C-alpha positions as CSV (number, residue, x, y, z in Angstrom):
1,M,43.3,44.7,17.2
2,K,41.9,42.6,14.4
3,Q,42.7,39.4,16.3
4,N,40.9,40.8,19.4
5,I,37.8,41.5,17.3
6,Q,37.8,38.0,15.9
7,I,38.1,36.5,19.4
8,A,35.3,38.7,20.6
9,L,33.0,37.6,17.7
10,I,33.8,33.9,18.3
11,S,33.0,34.2,22.0
12,L,29.7,35.9,21.2
13,I,28.7,33.2,18.8
14,L,29.6,30.5,21.4
15,C,27.5,32.2,24.0
16,M,24.5,32.4,21.6
17,F,24.8,28.6,20.9
18,A,25.1,27.8,24.6
19,A,22.0,29.9,25.4
20,Y,20.0,28.2,22.6
21,A,21.2,24.7,23.7
22,Y,20.1,25.3,27.4
23,A,16.9,27.2,26.6
24,K,13.7,25.7,28.0
25,P,11.9,24.0,25.1
26,P,8.3,25.3,24.4
27,V,5.5,23.3,26.1
28,T,3.4,21.5,23.5
29,V,-0.1,20.1,24.3
30,R,-0.7,16.9,22.4
31,I,-4.4,16.2,21.9
32,L,-5.4,12.6,21.4
33,K,-8.6,13.1,19.5
34,G,-11.4,10.6,19.5
35,E,-9.6,7.4,20.4
36,A,-10.9,4.6,22.6
37,K,-9.2,1.2,22.5
38,V,-11.0,-2.2,22.9
39,T,-9.3,-3.7,26.0
40,A,-11.8,-6.6,26.6
41,L,-14.4,-8.3,24.5
42,E,-16.6,-11.3,25.2
43,G,-18.9,-12.3,22.5
44,T,-19.4,-9.9,19.6
45,A,-19.6,-6.1,19.0
46,Q,-20.2,-4.5,15.6
47,A,-19.0,-0.9,14.8
48,F,-20.3,1.5,12.2
49,C,-17.9,4.4,11.7
50,P,-18.1,7.4,9.4
51,S,-14.9,6.6,7.6
52,Q,-16.1,3.1,6.6
53,K,-18.8,2.0,4.2
54,N,-19.7,-1.2,6.0
55,G,-19.8,-2.3,9.6
56,R,-17.0,-4.3,11.1
57,Y,-16.8,-6.7,14.0
58,L,-14.5,-5.5,16.7
59,K,-11.6,-7.4,18.3
60,T,-9.3,-6.7,21.2
61,K,-6.9,-3.8,20.6
62,D,-9.1,-2.2,17.9
63,V,-9.4,1.6,18.1
64,L,-12.7,3.4,17.9
65,K,-12.9,7.0,16.7
66,S,-15.4,9.7,17.4
67,G,-18.6,9.2,15.5
68,C,-18.6,5.4,15.6
69,E,-21.8,3.6,16.5
70,V,-21.5,0.2,18.2
71,Y,-23.9,-2.6,18.8
72,T,-23.1,-5.4,21.3
73,G,-24.5,-8.9,20.6
74,E,-26.3,-11.4,22.8
75,K,-24.3,-12.6,25.8
76,S,-21.6,-10.0,24.9
77,L,-19.4,-7.7,27.1
78,L,-17.3,-4.8,25.8
79,E,-14.6,-2.7,27.5
80,L,-13.1,0.5,26.1
81,T,-10.1,2.3,27.5
82,L,-9.5,6.0,26.9
83,P,-6.1,7.7,26.6
84,D,-6.3,8.8,30.3
85,Y,-7.1,5.2,31.3
86,S,-10.7,5.9,32.1
87,I,-12.9,2.8,31.4
88,I,-16.3,2.4,29.8
89,R,-18.0,-1.0,29.6
90,F,-21.1,-2.1,27.8
91,A,-23.4,-5.0,28.5
92,E,-25.1,-7.3,25.9
93,N,-27.6,-5.8,23.5
94,T,-26.4,-2.3,24.0
95,R,-26.4,0.4,21.4
96,F,-24.2,3.5,21.8
97,K,-22.4,6.2,19.9
98,L,-18.9,7.6,20.8
99,L,-19.6,11.3,20.2
100,Q,-16.3,12.5,21.6
101,A,-13.2,11.1,23.3
102,D,-10.6,13.9,23.4
103,V,-7.8,13.8,26.1
104,D,-4.7,15.9,26.0
105,N,-1.4,15.4,27.9
106,T,-2.3,18.0,30.5
107,G,-5.2,15.9,31.8
108,E,-7.9,17.9,30.1
109,R,-10.6,15.7,28.6
110,N,-13.9,16.0,26.8
111,V,-15.7,12.6,26.6
112,K,-19.3,12.1,25.5
113,V,-21.1,8.8,24.9
114,S,-24.7,8.6,23.9
115,V,-26.7,5.4,24.7
116,S,-29.9,4.5,23.0
117,L,-30.4,1.1,24.6
118,G,-28.6,-1.1,27.1
119,K,-26.2,-0.8,30.1
120,V,-23.1,1.2,30.5
121,W,-20.5,1.2,33.4
122,S,-18.0,4.0,33.7
123,N,-14.9,4.1,35.8
124,V,-13.6,7.6,35.4
125,R,-10.2,8.7,36.5
126,K,-10.0,12.0,38.3
127,S,-9.1,14.8,35.8
128,L,-5.8,16.6,36.4
129,G,-7.1,19.6,34.4
130,G,-9.6,22.1,35.6
131,N,-11.9,22.0,32.5
132,G,-13.5,19.4,30.4
133,G,-15.6,16.4,31.6
134,F,-17.0,13.0,31.0
135,E,-20.7,12.6,30.0
136,V,-22.9,9.6,29.4
137,S,-26.3,10.5,28.0
138,C,-29.5,9.0,26.8
139,E,-32.6,10.6,25.2
140,N,-34.0,11.9,28.5
141,A,-30.9,12.6,30.7
142,V,-27.2,13.3,30.8
143,A,-24.9,12.1,33.6
144,G,-21.6,14.1,33.9
145,V,-18.6,13.6,36.2
146,R,-14.9,14.3,36.6
147,G,-13.9,11.2,38.5
148,T,-16.1,8.4,39.8
149,I,-17.7,5.0,39.2
150,Y,-21.3,4.9,38.0
151,R,-23.6,3.1,35.6
152,M,-26.5,4.0,33.4
153,D,-29.2,1.5,32.3
154,V,-31.4,2.6,29.3
155,E,-34.6,0.8,28.5
156,A,-36.4,0.5,25.2
157,D,-39.2,2.8,26.5
158,K,-36.5,5.6,27.0
159,S,-36.6,5.3,30.8
160,A,-33.3,5.2,32.5
161,L,-31.6,4.3,35.8
162,V,-28.3,5.9,37.1
163,K,-26.5,4.2,40.0
164,V,-23.4,5.8,41.6
165,Y,-20.9,3.5,43.3
166,D,-18.2,6.0,44.2
167,G,-18.0,9.8,44.0
168,E,-20.8,12.1,42.8
169,V,-22.7,12.4,39.5
170,S,-24.6,15.4,38.2
171,V,-27.7,14.0,36.4
172,A,-29.7,16.5,34.3
173,G,-32.9,16.1,32.4
174,V,-33.0,17.0,28.7
175,K,-36.1,18.6,27.2
176,P,-37.3,16.3,24.4
177,V,-37.0,17.6,20.9
178,S,-40.4,18.3,19.3
179,R,-41.2,16.0,16.4
180,M,-43.2,16.8,13.3
181,A,-46.7,15.5,13.2
182,P,-47.3,12.5,11.0
183,T,-48.6,13.1,7.5
184,V,-52.3,12.3,7.1
185,T,-53.7,11.4,3.7
186,G,-57.4,11.5,2.7
187,A,-60.0,13.8,1.4
188,P,-59.2,17.5,1.4
189,K,-60.4,19.5,4.4
190,S,-60.9,23.2,5.0
191,V,-57.9,25.0,6.6
192,P,-58.4,27.9,9.0
193,G,-57.0,31.2,8.0
194,P,-53.8,32.8,9.2
195,K,-53.6,34.0,12.8
196,V,-51.0,35.7,15.0
197,I,-48.7,33.4,16.9
198,A,-46.2,34.1,19.7
199,G,-42.7,34.9,18.7
200,P,-39.7,32.7,19.4
201,K,-38.4,32.6,23.0
202,P,-35.4,30.9,24.7
203,V,-36.1,27.5,26.2
204,S,-33.8,25.8,28.6
205,M,-32.8,22.3,27.6
206,K,-32.3,21.2,31.2
207,E,-35.6,20.7,33.1
208,W,-34.0,19.4,36.3
209,V,-30.7,18.6,37.9
210,Y,-29.8,16.2,40.7
211,I,-26.5,15.5,42.4
212,V,-26.5,11.7,43.0
213,K,-24.0,10.6,45.6
214,S,-22.2,7.3,46.4
215,M,-24.5,4.3,46.7
216,Q,-27.5,6.3,45.5
217,Q,-29.6,5.8,42.4
218,I,-32.0,7.9,40.4
219,Q,-34.8,6.7,38.1
220,I,-35.8,8.7,35.0
221,R,-39.2,7.9,33.7
222,T,-40.3,7.5,30.1
223,D,-41.7,11.0,30.0
224,G,-38.3,12.4,31.1
225,K,-39.2,13.2,34.6
226,A,-37.0,12.0,37.5
227,E,-37.7,10.6,40.9
228,E,-35.8,11.7,43.9
229,P,-32.4,10.0,44.4
230,K,-32.5,7.2,46.9
231,D,-30.0,4.8,48.6
232,F,-29.4,1.3,47.4
233,T,-27.4,-1.6,49.0
234,E,-24.7,-3.8,47.5
235,A,-26.9,-6.9,48.2
236,E,-29.9,-5.7,46.2
237,D,-27.7,-4.4,43.4
238,R,-25.7,-7.5,42.8
239,D,-25.9,-9.5,39.6
240,A,-23.6,-11.0,36.9
241,W,-23.1,-7.6,35.2
242,V,-22.2,-5.8,38.4
243,D,-19.9,-8.6,39.5
244,W,-18.0,-8.6,36.2
245,N,-17.4,-4.8,36.4
246,K,-16.3,-4.9,40.0
247,A,-13.9,-7.7,39.2
248,R,-12.5,-5.7,36.2
249,D,-12.1,-2.6,38.3
250,T,-10.2,-4.5,41.0
251,N,-7.7,-5.8,38.5
252,K,-7.0,-2.3,37.0
């Protein structure tokens, strides 16, 4: 009897080990936070990152983290590759900040790049996940996509141009943030007494939204207003910057 009990216990233990060994492992989502690798560089590009006291000149295979600000030099070209193999390229004399570059192993991503001056070319892989997105923004507009090829040119006067080469891009205007009036010095002046002012009310940040389709462009003026999207041709669009990007896209 005792021997039978021992045999039963041993059999039970073996069954438990077998069940554990063949159990389906838990699914883990690995998030690659804020990484963009330098995969091509012609000329110079200098990065200023929160974790570093001084700026550093980039080289191929360097990794940029979220929060880094980058300045490309004269006659310089820079290409960054994200973990999902989406591509972002920057022309000479371009200033931008990598706000976010999170991609997980399910295909979900949240990529945001802010451009203060210069030219950006994006070749965005189609997202396998249902959420997240890819945004390139300037002071007056934000262009968001899930999978397409497009560019944004930002001028010193804050005007911008978005051109779409493949797919569709949602381009939305951003309401400018009010700035404090400059301080004026001089002789004291009389100040009017207190008066009743209107209370706070919600204000939408987006003033307009356009869907810009393949081989269309949209111009955003200095005041943040946009013109209607219009078609453009390959012939009128062609220059050294476009040719370089198309050649790089073909080789990917």
